[in-house]
N, C-alpha and C positions, 0 to 999 in steps of 0.2 A: 485893501490888498496892495502889496508892493509889486510893481511890474517894471521890467526894463526891456528895452529892445536896442538893437544896434543903432547907434546914433543918439541914444539917450534923450536929453532935454531938447536937442535940436529936432529930433524926429517928432517929439510931442508937439513942439511949436509948429512944425510943418503940417502935421495932421490937423491941428487947430485951424491954421490958416486955410487949409483945404476945405474943411467942413463949413467954416464961416463963409468962405467964398461961395460954396455951393448954396448955402442958405440965402445969401444975399442975391445971388443970381436967380434962385428959385422964386424969391419974393418979388423980384422984378418981372417975373412972368416969362423969362426967356428959356426955361427948361422945357424941352420938348417932351410932352407926355404921350405915351403910347397906350391905347386902350386895348388890353389883351383880349377882352371879350370879343372885340371886333376883328382881331388880327391873329388869334392863336391858331396853331396847327398841331398835328401830331408831332411829338418830339422826334428828332432825328437820332437821338441817343436812346439806346435800348433800355436803359435803366430809369428813364423818365417818361411821363405821360404826355406832357404838353410843352410847347415852346412858343416864343414870340421873338421876332427879329427886332432888336432895339435900334440898331444903327448899321448902315452899310456905306462904306466909301471905297468903291472899286473892289479890290481883293480883301480889304479890311472889313471885318464884321464883328458885331457884338450881339449875342443872343442870350435869352434867359429861358431856362428849362425848369419845370417843377412837376412834382407828383401831386395827385389828389390828397387831400387832408386825410390822415390815417385816423379813423374812428373819432374824428373831431379833436385830436390831441396834438399831433405833430405835423410838420410840413417839411419836405426836402426840396431844396432849390439849388440851381447851378447857374452861375454866370460865366459865360464863355466868351473870350476875346481872341480873335485871330488877327495877327499883325502881318504887314507886308514883308518886313525884314527885321533884323536884330535891333536896328535903331528905334523902331516904333513898337517894339514888344512891351508888354505891360510889366511894371515893377511891382504893382499891387493892384488888387481889385477890391471894391467895396460895394455893398448893397445895404441900404438903410430903410428902416420902416418909419415912415413919416407920420407925425401926429397932425399935420396940417390938414384942415378941412377943405382948403381950396384945391387940393390935388396937385399942387406944385410947390409946396413949401416943406422945408426941413426945419421944424420948429425946435425950440428948446425942449428937451425931454425925449427927442427921437433916439432910437437905437440903431446901431450900424454894425454889420458883420464885415470885418476887413481882414484880408489875407495878404501877408507879405511874402514874396518869393524869397527874399534874403534870409528870412528866419523860418520859412515853411510853417508858420503858425497862422491860425485863424482865430480871432478873438472877437468878443462882443463888446462894443463901446457904447457909452451914453453921453449925449450932448447935454451936460448939466446947465451950462449957460453958453453964450456965444464967445466966451473967453475961457471956458473950461470944458475939456473933452477928456474923459478918462475911461480906462477899461472897467467893465462891471466887476464888482466884488465877487459875484458868483458867475463863473464861466460855465453856463449850463448847456452850451451847445452839445449835442450828442456826438461824442468823439468818434464813434465807429463810422459815422457818415459825414465827417467834416474834415476838409483838407484843402490845400492850395497847391497846384501842380503846374508845370510848364513843359511844353514839348516842342522840339525843333523838327521841322519838316524838311524833306529832301530838297525842296525848291527854295529854301531860305526863310520861309514863314515860321512864325512862332504862335503856338496856341497856349493861352493861359486859362486855367480852369479853377474857379472858386466854387466849392461844394460845401453845403452845410445842412444839417437837420436840427430843427429847434422846436420846442413846444410852442403852441400858440400863445400861451400865457405862462412865462417862466416864473415870474415873481410879481408881487403887488405893484412894484414901481416900474415894471417893464411896459413898453409899448406893445399892446396885444396885436396879434394877427387874427383877423376875423375869418372864421370858417364860412360864415354867411355874411355877405355884404362886401362893399368895396374896400380894397387895401391899396395904399399908395406907397410905392417903393421908389427910391432914388438910387441910381447907380453911378459909380465913378471909377475911372481907370487912371493909374499913376504911370509916370514915365519909366524908361528902361533903367534908370539909375538904381532902382530898388529901394530908395529911401522914401519915407512918407513925405511927400511934398505936393506941389501944385498938380492938380489933375490935368490930363491931356484931353480927356473926353468925359462927358457926363450927360445924364438925362433922367427921365422918369417913366414909370409904367404903372398903370392901374389894373388890378386883377380882382375879380370876384370868383373865388375858387368854386363856390357852389354852382354858379351859372356855367362856368367852363366845363365842370364835370358833367352837368346835365346835358349840355350840348354835345359833348364828346360821346356820352353813352347813347345818344340818339344818332350817332354817325355824322353829326354836323360840326363844322368848324367855324371859326370867326368869319363874320360877313366880309371882312376885308382880307382874309387870308386864303392861301391855297395850299393844298396838301403837297408835301415835298418829301422825297426820299433821297435827295442828292447828298453829296459828301462835303458840304461847305464847312462843317465843323466836325469835331470828334464825333463819330457816328458809327453806324453799322457798315460804313463804306469800305473801300478796298485799300487805298494807298495814303489816306490822310495820316492816321496814327492808329495803332492797335488799341482797342478799348481796354485790354488787360493792363495797359500802362497807367490807366487812370483809375482803376478800381481800388477801393480801400482794402487794406490788409487787416483782417480780423484775427486776433489772437485768442485761441480757445481758453476756457477756464476749466481747471480741474480742482475738485470733482464737480460733476453736474449736480444740480439741486434735485434732479429727478432720480429716484432709485432705479438701479439697473443700468445706468449710463455713466460713462467715465468722464466725458467732456461736454461742454456746452458753449454757445455763443449767442449773443443778442444780435440778431440780424437787423431788427428795428426795435423801437420801444414797445411794440405790440406783438413781435414774432421772435420766438427763441428756437434754436435748433440744438438737440442733444444727440450724442452718438457714442457708440462703443464698437471696437473692432471685435469680430467673432470669427469662428472657423479658422483659427490659426492666422489671423490677419488677412484672410482672403476675402472676407465680406465685412460690411459695415451695417450696424443696426442703428437706425435713425428715428428720431421722434421730433416732430415740429409742433409747437404749441402756439396757436394764434389767439390773441385776446379779442375774439369777434366771431361772427358766423359767416361762412363762405367757403368756397373751394380753396385748397391749399396745394401749392406746387413747390417741390425742391428738385433742382436739376443741375446739370453740368453744361457749361457753355464753352465753345472753342476759343472765343475771344471777348467774352463779355456781352455778346449780342444775343438777343432772343432768337434770331434766325439761325438755324443750325444747331440749336441747343436740344438736349434730351432731358426730359423731366419726369419725375414721378408725381402724378396728380391724383389727389383724393377728392371724390365728388360725394358729399354727404347725402344728397337726396337719392342717389343711385347706390350708395354704399360700396362704391368700387374704388380700388387703388391700382392704377396701371402706369406703365411706362409709355410716354408719348414722344413723338418726334415733332419739333417746332419748325415747320417749313417756312412760315411767314408770320406776319403780325396779326393776321385775321384769325378768328376762331375756327373757321372751316379748314385752315391749314394746320391745325394742331391735331395730329392723327395718332392713334394707338400704334405701337410697334407690333410686328407680326407675333402670332401666338408663341412661336418657338423662342422668341426673344423675351417673353414675359416671364422672367425667372425670379420674380420677387417672392419673398417669404414673410410670414408673420405680418401681413398687411391688415390695416384697419383705419377707418376714418370715423371719428365719433365727435359728438357735440354735447356739451353739458355745462351748465352754469355760465353760459355766454362765451365759452371757449370751444375752439375746433382743434382736434388733435389728430395728426397724421402720423402713422407708424408703419415702418417697413424695414426689411432686411434685403440688401442688394450686394451682389458680387462686385468686387472692385474692378476687375478687368474681364470684360465680356467681348467676345468676337463681334466686330462690326459696330461697337458702341464706344462712346467717349468714356475714357477711364477715369476712375477716382483714384488718386495716388495715396498709397499707404504712407508714404513719406514725400515731402515736397508740396509745393503749392498747387491746388486745384482751383479752377475758376468755377464758382458756384453761382447759380441764379435762383431766385425765389420770387414767388408771387402769391397773392391772396385775392379772392374774388369778391365781387359785390353780392353775389348770391351763391346758393349751394349747387347750382348747375354751371357748367363751363360757359363762361361769357366774359365780357370785358372786365379786366382786372381792376381791383381797387388800389393796389399798390404792388410794386415790383422793384427789383434791384439785383445787383450782382456784386460779388465780393471775391477776394482771394483768401484762401485758408489752407493751412497745413494741418490736417486732421491729427497728425502725430504729435504736434506741439501743444503744450499747455501754457497759457499765459497767466497762470495764477500769480507767480512770483512778480511778473511785471505789473500786474494789477495791484498787487500789494504795495509796491513802491512808487507807482506812478498815478494811481487814481486821484482825481481831483487835484492835479498839480502837486502831488505829494502831501496832500492834506491829511490823509489817514494812513500813515506809514507804520505807526507803532501798534501793531496788532495785539501784542501781549498786554500792553497798557490798557488798550480799549477793552480787551477781554476781562481784565481785572476790574475795570470800571463797571462793566456790566454785571460781574459777579457780585460786587458790593451793593449795587443798586437792587439786584434781585433778592439778596438776603434781607435788605432793609424793607422792601415794599411788597415782596411776595411771601415773606415768612414772618419777620418781626412785627411789622405794623398790623397785619391781620391777627396775629397772636395777641397783641395788646388790646385790640378792639374786642376780640372774642372773650378774653378773660373778664373784661368789664361787663360785657353783655350777659355772661353766664356766671356772674359772681356768686350766686347762691350755691353753685356746685363746690366752690372752694372759698367759703366765706372768710376764712382766716388768712389766706395767703394770696388771694387774687390781686390785692393792691400791690404786693411786691413784684409779682409777675408782670403786672401792667406797667409799672414804673420802669422795671428793668428792660422790658421789650421796647418801650418808647425811647429810652436813653440810648440803647444799642442801635436802634433804627436810625436815630439822628447821627450817631457816630459813623455808621456805615455810609450814610448819605454824604456826610462831610468828606469822608475818604474818597468816595466815588467822584465827587466834584473836583477834589485835588488831583486825582488821577487823570481826569478829563482835561483839566487845564494844563497839566504837565505834558500829556500826549499831544495836545494841540500846539503847545509851545515848541515841541521838537519837530513839527512839520516843516516842510520846505518853505511854505508861504502861510504862516499861521493866520487864521481868520477866526478869532474868538468872537463868539456870539453872532455867528453868521447864519445860524439855523435856529428854527423855533425850538428844537430839542435842547439847545444850550440855554435859552432863556427860561424855559419851563423848569429845567433842572435847578437853576439858581433860585427861582421863585419857590420851588418846593423846599430847598434848604432853608430859606429865610422863614417860611411859614412853619416848618418843623422846629426851628429854633424857638419861635414864639410858643408853640405847643408844649415843648418841654419846660421852658421857663414858667409858662402859665400853670403847668401842672404842680410845680413846687410852690407857687405863690397863690394857690387857691384859697379863697376865703374860708373861714371856719364855719362849721355848721351853726345855724341860728339856734341860740339858747331859748328855751321856752319854759315857762312856769309849769311844773307838773300838775298844778291844780287848775290850769286853764283848760278849757275844752279843746279837743283835738281840732286842728284846722280842717276846713272842708277841702276835699280833694278837688283838683281842677276839673271843670266840666269839659274843657276843650284843650287839646295839646298845643294849640297855637296861641294860647293866652300868654301875655307878656309876663316875664318873671317879676316876682314881688320882692326879691331879696338879692344881695350880691352873690350869694352862693348859687341861687337858681340861675342868675345871669351867667356866671362862670360855667356852670354845668352845661347850659345850652350852647354856649360858644365853644367850649372844649369838645363837646360831642360833635357839633356841626363841622368844626375845622378838622377833626380826626377823620370823619367820613370823606370830606373833600380831599384831604391829602391822600387817602387810600385810593380814591378814584384817579386822581392825578398821577399818583405813582404807578398804578397799573397801566395807564395810558402811556406814560413815559417809557415803561419797560417794553411795551409793544412797539413803540416808535424806535427805540434804541435797537431792538432786535432787527427791525427792518433796515436800519442804517448799516448795521454790522454786516448783514447779508449782502446788501448792495455794494458796499465798499470793499469787502474782502471775499466776495463770491462764495460764501458758505451756504450750506443748506438752510432752508427756511425753518427755524425752530419755534416760530410763534405759535404753531399748533399745540406744542407742549404747554405753553403758557395758558392758552385757552382751556385745555383739558384740566390743568391744575386748578385754575380759578373756578371752573365749573364744578369740579369735585369738592373743592373746599366750601363753596357756597351751598352745594347740596348737603354736605355734612352738617353745616351750621343749621340749615333748615330742619334736617332730620332730628338733630339734637334738641332744637327748640320744640318741635312737635312732641318729642318724647317727654320733655319737661312739662309741657302743657297737659299731656295725657296723664302723667304721674300726679300732677296737681288735681286734675279732674277726679282721679280715683280717690285721692285723699279727701277731697271735698265730699264725694259720695259716701265715704266711710264715716266721716264726721256726722253727716246728715243721718246715716243709719243708726249710729249710736244715740244721737239726739232723739230720734224717733222712738227707739227702744226705751229710753229713760222716760219719755213722755207717756208711753203706753203703761209702764210700770207705775208711774205716779197716778195715772187715772185709775188703775186697778186698785191701788191702795186706798184711794179716796172712796171707791165703791165699797170696800170692806170696812170703811170707817176708821182706817188707821191714820188718816191724815197724810200730810205731805212731808212729814219729818224724814230727814235723811238718816235718823237713828235706826239701827238694825233692831227690829222687834222680835222677841222670842217668847213663845208661850211656855206653860209649865212643862209640857212634854219635851220641849226642846232642852230644858234644863236638867232633865233626868240623866244621871250618869256622870254629872259634873262633880268633881271632887274639889273642895276648897283647898287653896294653896296655903301650906303652913310655912311661915317664916320663922326662922330661928332667931336667937339673940344675935344682934349685929355687934 
């Protein structure tokens, strides 16, 4: 992947010097490690669960905040640095996942998330060697929850915030984050110049996410920590900075993949929100889908804080969906609104197939309540629970959204750094692949399987279908290469879908060529006895023709399975990158119906053969009985038609004239 930042090669060299310096210092044992299990407290930021103070120098402070791991898949973290003045403010922040077993080393292979204030970008880097540090080819950080911001305070201080959400394991070569067990993170802060250069501060922290979550659920905090609700960093406080300035802005996608809803947004990797305006844009109909089981809450917050927010909460065990006032962070302070204010319609909270679905319709502007704007940004908060009853949340967050805007066009042109911009080309690619592997290839295999139905023409249909399938596959690959080449940052063969597609094309080439080069049928002397049939299907072939037939048939079935898998994977990629409705169910139904049709046809043929066999047996039995009867009458077994004298009466000799 080609990547450039302000400063070019100089910036890269500075970053390299920084990371190598951190690695050397870490190996020297001088990086101070903080044990988060011993020192964590409840986060002072409403969108995070836990925090630990990494470093304090007078009014200058560095803290790390994180949420509990979501269903064992992702984690959201925030590194916050507050400086004394403009001269000491951060120019960049970095948090690395170390592979070092000692707990204080950043070894080769470590991954680092670094955000630059000058570019407003947060990227994932890999330390390949101590002399080579490069951005990852696949920038897989979850964009909706990843950003770098900086805020000026009235007293001259500056707060810099690095936020990111990432999967525990993004790719095979990534350093994994352990949901269970100790993780070692190394942090660093750059100077106010904004260029990637020597750090001004750095350190390390060890976190066991499972242990911290268990202690927090029991109301316990780290042995060395104390609960705090002060306003040292961006928090629920009064005059430090409004939380809404730090909240990510999410652009809705149109249309929603849920029927009956116009727009949608992915709040997290496991929680999506869908909505439509109803009642003349005076109300909004919402549907929250959580990939897990637990209570679900969607609400409005005055400044991004949980305190003072109003939320619609669905409790599956009770089957209730109500509006609540969030007066404090404790569960006992979450109270239902008065009956007269509970104006929700169409409410439901259901669970099925491991998902929890909350649905409701709410009036946008209600007296005495926080309003949802029909146009303009509204501060939304969300949360999901560990259980079906109202208790400590598993995950929470807050975002800014304009419900009237649709971000589909932006998603089309900016997803994956412009990797998938050519929607029409990708659609044509999918069409050609579908024709090849959902229509032509099954047709080719089916005609060979049921050749007795069309004994004289099956070979022509079979060959034509195979050749056309290969042609459409080649066109699909050409379209994919062309579409990728037109991307802002082309990354050929950066996904398993790309490799599998090329492999299918190569194998299909061999299949077609092999079809035309098949060995001839073995010649046999007609006076030789018939060869004995195979007693087992797995016996090795005894002739070139048999070997070709086994290989051709096996490769054909393999290609069909691979092609259908590739179609399923391609539809998922298209839906993800262009925010279209999930059409994979149509593929599943089509494949199921086609398979059932083949089975039904085979059963009909077997039944027809059974009837024919029974008919032959009946004729044979009749002839045997007739022969036995003739023998009993003494007429022998001759097949000549015997007639007695009476039978010949009335017969007139035929007279032939002269020829």
